[in-house]
ZATOR-185541 format. One record per residue: residue in three letters; x, y, z of N, C-alpha, C, O in turn. Coordinates in steps of 0.02 Angstrom, whole numbers, padded with zeros to 5 digits, always signed. Example, Ala and Ser with C-alpha at 12.3 -4.5 7.8 and 13.67 -1.06 7.14 Angstrom:
REM ZATOR-185541
ALA+00660-00284+00390+00615-00225+00390+00660-00165+00390+00712-00166+00423 SER+00642-00112+00354+00684-00053+00357+00645+00002+00394+00670+00057+00402 
REM end
This chain:
REM ZATOR-185541
MET+00042-00060+00000+00000+00000+00000+00044+00063+00000+00088+00069+00043 PRO+00034+00108-00048+00076+00168-00052+00067+00212+00010+00013+00214+00040 ALA+00120+00248+00028+00117+00292+00086+00067+00349+00073+00059+00372+00017 ARG+00035+00371+00127-00014+00425+00121+00021+00491+00133+00059+00499+00181 ALA+00009+00539+00089+00041+00605+00096+00018+00640+00158-00042+00641+00174 TYR+00065+00670+00195+00049+00708+00255+00019+00776+00237-00023+00803+00273 TRP+00041+00803+00180+00018+00869+00157+00029+00873+00081+00079+00848+00055 THR-00017+00905+00047-00010+00916-00025-00018+00991-00039-00066+01022-00015 GLY+00027+01019-00078+00022+01090-00093+00076+01111-00141+00095+01073-00185 ARG+00101+01172-00132+00151+01199-00178+00206+01235-00140+00195+01267-00089 ILE+00267+01230-00167+00323+01271-00144+00329+01328-00194+00331+01316-00255 ARG+00331+01390-00169+00334+01446-00215+00398+01486-00203+00412+01508-00147 LEU+00436+01495-00256+00497+01536-00254+00487+01592-00304+00496+01583-00365 SER+00468+01652-00278+00451+01708-00320+00393+01688-00367+00338+01674-00343 LEU+00404+01687-00433+00350+01669-00480+00349+01595-00498+00306+01572-00536 VAL+00397+01558-00470+00401+01486-00485+00360+01447-00433+00370+01456-00373 SER+00315+01405-00457+00271+01366-00412+00281+01291-00426+00276+01269-00483 ILE+00297+01254-00373+00313+01182-00381+00262+01140-00342+00260+01143-00281 PRO+00220+01100-00376+00173+01057-00341+00209+00998-00309+00247+00962-00341 VAL+00196+00988-00243+00232+00936-00206+00187+00901-00156+00130+00922-00143 GLN+00212+00846-00129+00180+00809-00075+00231+00797-00020+00290+00784-00034 LEU+00209+00800+00042+00253+00786+00100+00238+00716+00127+00180+00696+00133 TYR+00292+00680+00143+00286+00614+00174+00331+00612+00236+00388+00635+00234 SER+00306+00585+00290+00347+00582+00351+00411+00543+00338+00410+00489+00308 ALA+00467+00571+00361+00532+00538+00352+00545+00485+00405+00593+00447+00400 THR+00503+00484+00457+00513+00435+00512+00450+00394+00522+00396+00411+00497 LYS+00457+00339+00557+00400+00297+00574+00408+00273+00645+00462+00274+00674 SER+00353+00250+00674+00355+00227+00743+00393+00162+00747+00382+00116+00708 GLY+00439+00159+00794+00477+00097+00805+00434+00045+00842+00379+00060+00864 ALA+00462-00015+00849+00425-00069+00882+00432-00063+00957+00458-00107+00991 ARG+00407-00007+00984+00413+00005+01055+00354-00024+01094+00301-00037+01066 ILE+00366-00035+01157+00314-00065+01200+00266-00011+01224+00288+00040+01250 ALA+00201-00023+01215+00150+00023+01240+00110-00012+01295+00091-00070+01287 PHE+00098+00022+01350+00062-00008+01406-00008+00020+01411-00020+00078+01395 ASN-00055-00021+01434-00123+00000+01451-00130-00001+01527-00096-00039+01561 GLN-00176+00040+01553-00190+00038+01624-00243-00016+01637-00295-00017+01604 ILE-00228-00060+01685-00271-00118+01699-00294-00117+01771-00256-00100+01817 HIS-00358-00134+01781-00386-00142+01849-00362-00210+01875-00388-00262+01854 GLU-00314-00210+01921-00280-00272+01941-00328-00326+01967-00322-00384+01947 PRO-00376-00310+02012-00420-00364+02038-00459-00401+01985-00469-00462+01990 SER-00482-00365+01932-00522-00397+01879-00482-00415+01817-00502-00457+01777 GLY-00424-00383+01809-00383-00394+01749-00411-00360+01687-00389-00375+01632 LYS-00459-00314+01696-00490-00281+01638-00460-00212+01628-00436-00179+01674 ARG-00461-00191+01564-00432-00126+01546-00476-00069+01570-00537-00072+01568 ILE-00443-00016+01594-00478+00044+01617-00495+00087+01557-00452+00102+01515 ARG-00558+00108+01553-00582+00151+01498-00595+00221+01525-00610+00230+01584 TYR-00588+00271+01481-00601+00339+01501-00660+00367+01461-00662+00363+01400 GLU-00708+00394+01498-00767+00423+01466-00760+00499+01464-00730+00529+01509 LYS-00789+00529+01412-00792+00602+01409-00855+00623+01446-00911+00604+01427 VAL-00846+00662+01499-00903+00682+01542-00907+00757+01548-00857+00792+01543 VAL-00968+00782+01560-00980+00852+01574-01005+00857+01645-01053+00823+01663 PRO-00975+00900+01687-00998+00906+01757-01073+00922+01760-01097+00968+01728 GLY-01109+00883+01799-01181+00893+01807-01223+00860+01754-01284+00858+01761 ILE-01192+00835+01701-01228+00802+01646-01209+00729+01641-01252+00685+01632 GLY-01144+00715+01647-01121+00646+01643-01089+00632+01576-01066+00677+01541 ALA-01087+00567+01556-01056+00546+01494-01093+00574+01434-01155+00576+01433 ILE-01056+00597+01383-01087+00627+01324-01060+00593+01261-01008+00560+01262 ASP-01096+00603+01205-01077+00575+01141-01023+00618+01109-01026+00680+01113 THR-00973+00587+01076-00919+00625+01045-00944+00671+00990-00911+00721+00975 GLY-01000+00656+00960-01028+00698+00907-01051+00766+00932-01063+00811+00893 GLU-01058+00772+00998-01081+00835+01028-01022+00881+01046-01032+00935+01074 ILE-00962+00859+01030-00902+00897+01050-00880+00945+00995-00873+00924+00937 VAL-00870+01008+01012-00842+01058+00965-00782+01090+00999-00770+01081+01059 LYS-00743+01128+00961-00686+01163+00989-00708+01229+01020-00754+01262+00996 GLY-00675+01247+01074-00692+01310+01107-00629+01347+01129-00581+01316+01152 TYR-00631+01413+01122-00575+01455+01144-00598+01494+01205-00648+01530+01202 GLU-00562+01487+01261-00581+01519+01324-00564+01593+01322-00505+01612+01317 VAL-00615+01637+01325-00605+01709+01323-00601+01738+01394-00568+01789+01405 GLU-00633+01705+01440-00626+01720+01511-00646+01658+01550-00673+01611+01521 LYS-00633+01657+01615-00642+01596+01654-00712+01567+01644-00762+01598+01663 GLY-00716+01507+01615-00779+01472+01607-00821+01494+01547-00875+01467+01536 LYS-00796+01543+01507-00833+01566+01449-00792+01553+01386-00733+01569+01383 TYR-00825+01524+01335-00790+01502+01275-00824+01526+01212-00885+01533+01209 VAL-00783+01540+01161-00809+01551+01093-00805+01483+01058-00751+01454+01054 LEU-00862+01458+01034-00865+01392+01004-00853+01395+00929-00880+01439+00894 LEU-00813+01348+00904-00796+01345+00832-00804+01274+00807-00782+01226+00840 THR-00836+01265+00749-00841+01199+00719-00780+01188+00674-00744+01235+00657 ASP-00768+01124+00656-00712+01108+00611-00721+01142+00543-00673+01163+00512 GLU-00784+01147+00521-00798+01178+00456-00780+01252+00457-00751+01277+00409 GLU-00797+01286+00512-00781+01357+00518-00705+01368+00517-00680+01416+00487 ILE-00669+01324+00551-00595+01330+00553-00566+01317+00483-00520+01352+00462 ASP-00594+01267+00448-00569+01251+00381-00581+01307+00331-00545+01313+00281 GLU-00632+01348+00344-00650+01402+00297-00607+01464+00305-00613+01511+00266 VAL-00565+01464+00356-00520+01521+00365-00477+01528+00303-00442+01481+00284 LYS-00479+01586+00272-00443+01597+00209-00371+01619+00222-00359+01675+00246 LEU-00325+01576+00208-00254+01592+00213-00220+01572+00149-00223+01515+00127 GLU-00186+01620+00118-00151+01605+00056-00099+01551+00067-00085+01510+00024 ALA-00069+01552+00128-00015+01505+00143-00040+01436+00159-00001+01390+00171 LYS-00106+01427+00160-00133+01363+00182-00110+01304+00139-00097+01250+00166 ARG-00104+01314+00075-00081+01262+00030-00018+01282-00008-00001+01253-00059 THR+00017+01333+00018+00077+01357-00016+00131+01372+00035+00119+01402+00087 ILE+00192+01349+00019+00251+01367+00060+00291+01418+00020+00323+01401-00030 ASP+00289+01480+00042+00328+01533+00009+00398+01534+00038+00406+01545+00098 LEU+00448+01523-00003+00518+01527+00020+00537+01601+00021+00551+01631-00031 VAL+00538+01630+00081+00547+01702+00089+00618+01721+00110+00637+01779+00107 GLN+00658+01670+00131+00725+01685+00154+00769+01623+00147+00744+01567+00147 PHE+00835+01634+00139+00882+01579+00134+00939+01591+00184+00962+01648+00193 VAL+00961+01537+00217+01015+01542+00267+01066+01486+00254+01051+01438+00218 SER+01125+01493+00283+01176+01441+00276+01154+01377+00313+01116+01381+00361 GLU+01178+01320+00289+01157+01255+00316+01170+01248+00391+01132+01214+00426 ASP+01224+01279+00415+01242+01271+00485+01221+01329+00529+01244+01336+00586 GLU+01177+01372+00503+01160+01433+00539+01105+01423+00591+01100+01462+00639 ILE+01063+01373+00582+01006+01362+00627+01026+01317+00685+01052+01262+00674 ASP+01014+01340+00745+01028+01300+00806+00985+01237+00804+00924+01242+00792 PRO+01014+01178+00816+00975+01115+00814+00915+01113+00860+00868+01075+00848 VAL+00914+01155+00913+00858+01155+00960+00793+01176+00925+00739+01161+00950 TYR+00798+01211+00869+00738+01234+00834+00705+01180+00791+00646+01185+00775 PHE+00742+01128+00773+00715+01076+00729+00667+01030+00767+00678+01012+00825 GLU+00612+01011+00733+00561+00971+00765+00548+00905+00728+00559+00852+00758 GLY+00526+00906+00667+00510+00844+00630+00537+00848+00559+00550+00902+00534 ALA+00545+00789+00527+00573+00787+00459+00524+00754+00411+00491+00705+00428 TYR+00521+00781+00349+00476+00755+00298+00512+00755+00230+00550+00801+00215 TYR+00499+00704+00191+00524+00702+00122+00475+00740+00078+00414+00734+00084 ILE+00502+00780+00033+00461+00817-00015+00466+00782-00082+00519+00777-00112 ALA+00409+00756-00106+00408+00722-00170+00372+00766-00222+00322+00798-00206 PRO+00397+00768-00284+00364+00808-00335+00301+00774-00360+00296+00713-00361 GLU+00252+00815-00379+00191+00788-00410+00208+00765-00481+00260+00781-00508 ASP+00162+00726-00510+00172+00700-00578+00155+00754-00629+00104+00753-00662 ASP+00201+00803-00633+00191+00860-00677+00260+00878-00706+00306+00894-00668 GLU+00267+00875-00771+00333+00883-00802+00366+00950-00786+00425+00951-00767 ASP+00329+01005-00793+00357+01071-00778+00375+01076-00704+00427+01103-00686 GLY+00330+01050-00662+00342+01053-00590+00403+01012-00569+00441+01033-00526 GLN+00413+00954-00600+00470+00911-00585+00535+00945-00605+00586+00939-00570 GLU+00534+00981-00661+00595+01016-00683+00612+01071-00633+00670+01079-00614 ALA+00562+01108-00611+00573+01161-00562+00598+01132-00495+00639+01162-00461 TYR+00572+01074-00478+00592+01039-00416+00667+01023-00418+00703+01036-00369 VAL+00691+00996-00474+00761+00978-00482+00805+01040-00482+00861+01039-00455 VAL+00782+01093-00514+00820+01156-00516+00829+01183-00445+00883+01204-00426 LEU+00774+01183-00406+00778+01208-00337+00826+01165-00295+00866+01191-00257 ARG+00822+01099-00303+00866+01053-00266+00939+01068-00281+00980+01075-00235 ASP+00956+01073-00345+01026+01083-00364+01052+01153-00344+01110+01160-00327 ALA+01007+01203-00347+01028+01271-00327+01042+01274-00252+01090+01306-00231 LEU+01000+01241-00212+01011+01239-00139+01076+01203-00123+01114+01225-00079 ARG+01089+01149-00158+01150+01110-00145+01212+01151-00166+01262+01151-00130 LYS+01208+01184-00223+01265+01223-00247+01281+01281-00199+01340+01293-00184 GLU+01231+01315-00175+01241+01372-00131+01249+01353-00057+01265+01395-00015 LYS+01238+01288-00042+01240+01263+00027+01193+01304+00072+01213+01328+00126 LYS+01132+01311+00048+01082+01352+00084+01020+01311+00102+01008+01257+00075 ILE+00983+01338+00150+00918+01311+00170+00866+01365+00157+00876+01423+00175 GLY+00810+01345+00126+00755+01392+00114+00706+01392+00172+00687+01339+00196 LEU+00685+01451+00194+00637+01457+00250+00570+01483+00225+00567+01527+00183 GLY+00517+01455+00253+00449+01477+00237+00403+01458+00293+00426+01439+00347 GLN+00337+01463+00281+00288+01444+00332+00235+01400+00301+00222+01402+00241 ILE+00205+01359+00344+00156+01310+00321+00098+01307+00370+00107+01318+00430 VAL+00039+01292+00344-00019+01278+00387-00041+01207+00371-00060+01192+00314 VAL-00038+01163+00421-00056+01093+00409-00091+01066+00471-00068+01074+00527 ARG-00148+01034+00460-00189+01005+00513-00203+01053+00570-00197+01037+00629 GLY-00222+01114+00549-00244+01164+00598-00188+01196+00637-00200+01229+00687 LYS-00126+01188+00615-00069+01217+00650-00021+01249+00602-00003+01219+00551 GLY+00000+01311+00617+00049+01345+00575+00119+01333+00601+00128+01323+00661 GLY+00168+01335+00557+00237+01325+00579+00287+01350+00529+00271+01362+00470 ILE+00349+01359+00552+00404+01378+00508+00434+01314+00479+00437+01263+00513 VAL+00456+01317+00417+00487+01258+00386+00554+01277+00356+00565+01333+00333 ALA+00599+01228+00356+00665+01235+00323+00669+01182+00269+00658+01123+00283 ILE+00685+01202+00209+00689+01155+00152+00761+01152+00128+00793+01203+00115 ARG+00787+01090+00122+00857+01080+00102+00861+01024+00050+00816+00984+00044 ALA+00917+01023+00014+00930+00968-00032+00948+00906+00008+00985+00911+00058 ALA+00922+00848-00012+00936+00785+00023+00939+00728-00027+00887+00706-00051 GLY+01000+00705-00043+01006+00651-00091+00978+00671-00159+00998+00723-00186 LYS+00932+00631-00186+00902+00646-00251+00846+00696-00247+00821+00719-00298 GLY+00825+00713-00186+00766+00756-00179+00774+00813-00130+00829+00839-00119 LEU+00718+00832-00101+00715+00886-00052+00687+00861+00014+00646+00815+00015 MET+00709+00890+00068+00683+00873+00134+00657+00935+00169+00687+00989+00164 LEU+00602+00928+00204+00574+00983+00243+00579+00966+00317+00563+00911+00338 GLN+00602+01015+00356+00604+01006+00428+00564+01061+00461+00571+01120+00445 MET+00521+01042+00508+00481+01090+00545+00526+01124+00596+00572+01094+00624 LEU+00512+01188+00608+00551+01227+00657+00505+01254+00711+00447+01271+00697 HIS+00530+01259+00771+00493+01291+00825+00495+01367+00815+00543+01393+00786 TYR+00442+01402+00838+00445+01475+00840+00490+01495+00898+00502+01456+00944 ALA+00514+01557+00896+00561+01582+00947+00532+01576+01018+00568+01559+01064 ASP+00466+01591+01026+00437+01589+01093+00424+01518+01119+00402+01509+01175 GLU+00438+01468+01077+00430+01398+01098+00495+01369+01124+00496+01314+01152 VAL+00550+01405+01114+00616+01379+01134+00640+01415+01197+00642+01477+01199 GLN+00659+01377+01247+00683+01406+01309+00756+01429+01302+00796+01396+01268 LYS+00772+01484+01332+00840+01510+01331+00884+01465+01374+00864+01441+01427 ALA+00945+01453+01350+00991+01407+01383+01022+01436+01446+01044+01398+01489 ASP+01024+01502+01452+01061+01535+01507+01042+01509+01576+01085+01495+01617 LYS+00977+01502+01588+00955+01482+01656+00975+01410+01672+00979+01391+01731 PHE+00988+01369+01621+01008+01300+01632+01084+01293+01638+01109+01245+01669 PHE+01120+01340+01608+01193+01337+01608+01226+01383+01659+01287+01391+01659 LYS+01185+01414+01702+01213+01464+01748+01264+01435+01798+01307+01471+01822 ASP+01259+01370+01813+01305+01338+01860+01366+01307+01827+01407+01277+01861 VAL+01372+01314+01761+01432+01288+01727+01492+01331+01747+01490+01392+01738 PRO+01544+01301+01775+01601+01341+01799+01637+01378+01743+01642+01354+01687 ALA+01661+01439+01759+01695+01480+01710+01769+01463+01705+01803+01484+01658 LYS+01795+01425+01753+01865+01408+01756+01885+01366+01695+01849+01320+01676 LYS+01943+01383+01665+01966+01346+01606+02001+01282+01629+02044+01284+01673 PRO+01984+01224+01599+02014+01161+01621+02087+01154+01598+02111+01191+01555 ASP+02121+01107+01628+02191+01092+01613+02198+01075+01538+02160+01035+01511 SER+02248+01105+01506+02257+01094+01433+02273+01022+01417+02255+00997+01363 GLU+02308+00987+01462+02324+00916+01450+02260+00874+01449+02254+00827+01409 MET+02213+00890+01494+02150+00853+01495+02110+00865+01431+02078+00820+01406 ILE+02111+00927+01406+02077+00942+01343+02108+00903+01286+02073+00877+01242 SER+02175+00898+01286+02210+00860+01234+02192+00786+01237+02183+00754+01186 LEU+02188+00759+01298+02169+00689+01306+02097+00677+01284+02083+00627+01251 ALA+02052+00723+01301+01982+00717+01280+01977+00721+01204+01938+00685+01174 SER+02017+00766+01174+02018+00772+01100+02043+00708+01068+02017+00686+01017 GLU+02094+00678+01099+02122+00615+01073+02070+00559+01077+02064+00518+01032 LEU+02031+00559+01132+01979+00509+01140+01923+00518+01089+01898+00469+01060 ILE+01904+00581+01076+01853+00596+01025+01877+00574+00957+01840+00542+00919 GLU+01940+00589+00940+01969+00570+00876+01970+00494+00869+01956+00467+00815 LYS+01986+00460+00923+01990+00387+00923+01922+00355+00909+01918+00302+00877 LYS+01868+00387+00933+01801+00359+00925+01762+00390+00867+01702+00376+00858 THR+01795+00431+00826+01762+00463+00770+01759+00417+00710+01809+00389+00689 LYS+01699+00409+00682+01689+00371+00620+01624+00393+00588+01586+00431+00617 LYS+01611+00368+00529+01551+00388+00491+01488+00365+00527+01486+00309+00553 PHE+01437+00409+00529+01375+00393+00564+01337+00338+00529+01324+00341+00469 ASP+01318+00287+00567+01277+00232+00541+01224+00215+00594+01240+00183+00644 PRO+01161+00238+00583+01108+00227+00633+01095+00154+00648+01067+00138+00701 LYS+01114+00108+00602+01102+00037+00614+01145+00009+00671+01130-00044+00698 GLU+01197+00047+00690+01239+00024+00745+01207+00035+00813+01231+00009+00864 PHE+01153+00073+00815+01119+00088+00878+01054+00047+00882+01015+00046+00835 HIS+01045+00014+00938+00988-00031+00946+00952-00016+01012+00984+00002+01061 ASP+00886-00023+01012+00846-00008+01071+00847-00067+01120+00803-00110+01118 LYS+00898-00069+01162+00906-00124+01210+00852-00123+01264+00833-00176+01290 TYR+00827-00064+01280+00775-00059+01331+00711-00094+01308+00680-00131+01346 THR+00691-00082+01245+00631-00115+01218+00641-00191+01214+00595-00229+01229 ASP+00702-00213+01195+00717-00284+01194+00709-00315+01263+00681-00370+01271 ALA+00732-00279+01314+00728-00304+01383+00655-00308+01406+00635-00355+01440 LEU+00614-00258+01386+00543-00259+01404+00507-00317+01370+00466-00351+01401 LYS+00522-00329+01305+00492-00385+01269+00509-00452+01302+00467-00495+01310 GLU+00573-00459+01322+00595-00520+01355+00559-00529+01421+00539-00585+01439 LEU+00549-00474+01459+00514-00477+01523+00441-00500+01512+00416-00542+01550 ILE+00408-00473+01461+00338-00491+01446+00333-00564+01426+00290-00600+01449 GLU+00379-00587+01381+00378-00657+01359+00392-00704+01418+00361-00757+01424 ALA+00438-00684+01462+00454-00726+01520+00394-00732+01566+00382-00786+01594 LYS+00356-00678+01575+00297-00682+01619+00243-00725+01587+00207-00761+01622 GLN+00237-00721+01520+00189-00764+01486+00207-00838+01494+00163-00880+01504 GLU+00272-00852+01489+00296-00922+01493+00312-00944+01565+00334-01000+01577 LYS+00300-00898+01612+00311-00912+01684+00382-00938+01697+00392-00991+01726 ARG+00429-00898+01676+00500-00914+01687+00536-00850+01705+00509-00795+01700 ALA+00599-00857+01726+00640-00799+01743+00663-00766+01678+00683-00802+01631 PRO+00662-00701+01673+00685-00668+01611+00760-00676+01601+00799-00675+01649 ARG+00779-00684+01537+00850-00688+01520+00881-00619+01525+00848-00569+01511 GLN+00944-00617+01545+00978-00553+01552+00997-00527+01483+01030-00562+01444 ILE+00976-00465+01467+00995-00434+01404+01066-00408+01411+01082-00371+01458 GLU+01109-00426+01363+01179-00406+01367+01185-00330+01363+01156-00298+01319 ASP+01224-00303+01409+01234-00231+01410+01308-00216+01424+01345-00259+01447 ALA+01327-00155+01410+01397-00136+01421+01413-00137+01495+01371-00119+01536 GLU+01473-00159+01512+01493-00161+01582+01503-00090+01608+01526-00045+01572 LEU+01485-00081+01672+01496-00017+01704+01570-00005+01713+01607-00052+01729 PRO+01593+00057+01703+01665+00070+01712+01685+00062+01784+01646+00076+01830 SER+01747+00040+01795+01772+00033+01863+01786+00102+01892+01793+00151+01855 ASN+01790+00105+01958+01803+00169+01991+01870+00197+01970+01919+00160+01964 VAL+01873+00261+01959+01936+00294+01942+01952+00345+01995+01908+00371+02029 ILE+02016+00360+02001+02037+00404+02055+02020+00477+02039+01996+00512+02083 ASN+02033+00500+01978+02018+00569+01960+02007+00575+01884+02016+00527+01847 LEU+01988+00635+01863+01972+00646+01793+02032+00633+01747+02025+00602+01695 MET+02090+00657+01767+02150+00647+01726+02164+00573+01717+02180+00550+01662 ASP+02159+00535+01772+02171+00463+01769+02120+00429+01724+02137+00384+01685 ALA+02056+00451+01728+02002+00422+01687+02016+00434+01613+02006+00390+01571 LEU+02037+00495+01596+02051+00512+01526+02110+00471+01500+02108+00447+01443 LYS+02162+00464+01540+02221+00427+01519+02204+00353+01507+02227+00323+01458 ARG+02165+00325+01552+02144+00255+01543+02100+00247+01481+02104+00197+01446 SER+02057+00296+01470+02011+00293+01413+02047+00292+01346+02026+00258+01300 VAL+02102+00330+01341+02138+00332+01277+02193+00279+01274+02231+00275+01226 GLY+02197+00237+01327+02244+00182+01326+02311+00199+01355+02360+00162+01345 LYS+02315+00254+01393+02378+00272+01426+02372+00257+01500+02318+00266+01529 LYS+02426+00235+01531+02425+00218+01601+02425+00282+01643+02466+00327+01631 GLY+02380+00285+01691+02377+00342+01735+02433+00342+01784+02466+00290+01795 GLU+02445+00399+01815+02500+00405+01863+02490+00357+01921+02538+00327+01947 SER+02426+00349+01942+02412+00305+01999+02430+00233+01983+02454+00197+02027 ALA+02419+00213+01920+02435+00144+01900+02510+00132+01902+02533+00079+01921 LYS+02549+00184+01881+02622+00178+01882+02647+00170+01954+02692+00131+01968 GLU+02615+00209+01998+02637+00207+02068+02623+00139+02099+02662+00116+02141 GLU+02567+00107+02078+02550+00042+02105+02602-00010+02087+02615-00056+02127 LYS+02633-00004+02027+02681-00054+02004+02750-00044+02036+02790-00092+02038 LYS+02766+00018+02060+02831+00031+02090+02837-00004+02157+02790-00002+02197 PRO+02894-00037+02171+02903-00068+02236+02909-00014+02289+02935+00040+02276 ALA+02885-00029+02349+02887+00020+02404+02960+00033+02423+03000-00014+02427 LYS+02977+00097+02434+03045+00115+02453+03059+00094+02524+03019+00107+02570 ARG+03119+00060+02535+03138+00040+02603+03176+00096+02637+03210+00136+02604 SER+03171+00099+02701+03208+00150+02738+03282+00134+02737+03302+00077+02725 LYS+03325+00186+02748+03399+00176+02750+03419+00126+02803+03463+00085+02792 ARG+03386+00130+02861+03403+00084+02916+03389+00012+02896+03430-00032+02910 ALA+03332-00001+02862+03314-00069+02840+03364-00094+02788+03380-00153+02787 ALA+03388-00049+02745+03435-00068+02693+03502-00088+02724+03532-00138+02704 LYS+03527-00047+02773+03591-00063+02807+03587-00129+02843+03634-00169+02841 SER+03530-00141+02876+03520-00203+02913+03523-00263+02866+03550-00315+02883 SER+03494-00254+02808+03493-00308+02759+03564-00324+02734+03581-00382+02726 ARG+03604-00271+02722+03673-00281+02699+03715-00317+02752+03755-00361+02735 ARG+03707-00298+02816+03744-00330+02871+03728-00405+02874+03773-00446+02882 SER+03663-00421+02867+03642-00491+02870+03674-00531+02813+03692-00589+02822 ALA+03680-00500+02755+03710-00534+02698+03783-00547+02709+03808-00601+02691 LYS+03821-00499+02740+03893-00508+02754+03904-00564+02804+03950-00605+02796 ARG+03862-00566+02856+03868-00618+02907+03859-00687+02876+03894-00735+02894 SER+03812-00691+02831+03797-00756+02799+03857-00780+02759+03874-00839+02760 LYS+03892-00733+02724+03950-00751+02684+04007-00773+02729+04043-00821+02714 ALA+04017-00736+02785+04071-00753+02833+04060-00821+02862+04108-00860+02871 ALA+03998-00837+02878+03982-00903+02906+03996-00957+02854+03986-01016+02867 
REM end
């Protein structure tokens, strides 16, 4: 079954209009979902939509309401909302372009593939936009209205096509200052920075998402299967916890494969006192004389 388009409309660059469809770039993984169960009966707990003083109501009686003051609402139907006339409703106007690395990652929200419609002129314009973005190393910015919600979008070249990423508005992103206020201003030891850099270099390689696996979900599945089969769950293999280290410098040295100072000291024999050394030499002379 072909994928269902998340949104259908046009990308507009000045007088150029490109008919496109959006498809989600991600899908739900095989994660474990839990239901709330009434333990004595083993039955699932259901939630009813109720109105105070009236009781349970039919979902067909529900409309959207905007609270204008405490307990007072302006009621809107889905039809009334859909009739709101917005030129941008089915069009993404590319109004600005920025460098690929200019947008802070905290603003990115979701990713979608942009596929061209089956239109020869539109497909040509699609390819021209893709190649121009790639050549200039730029991202196009615009706005979109989809499923009753407006948002900023960033459009970039991606492989053979185009990708759209949703962006948060400025008032949706928290400033980092209040979270970083306790970060010390003191500059760390240059040797420790060099060791950390060496460790980063040692572990640097091309990104491959297949190397990452959801071990937590595997462990939950095993727990559920074990309970069904009335047996003890098998231990899911996990990385060993690191052993205790004496200090940060020692930890960095061990991490990059260098012996820490503490390890060197452990291997050195304990120094004997001068008195103990003299006594040992005297005992040796006596033994020879005997």
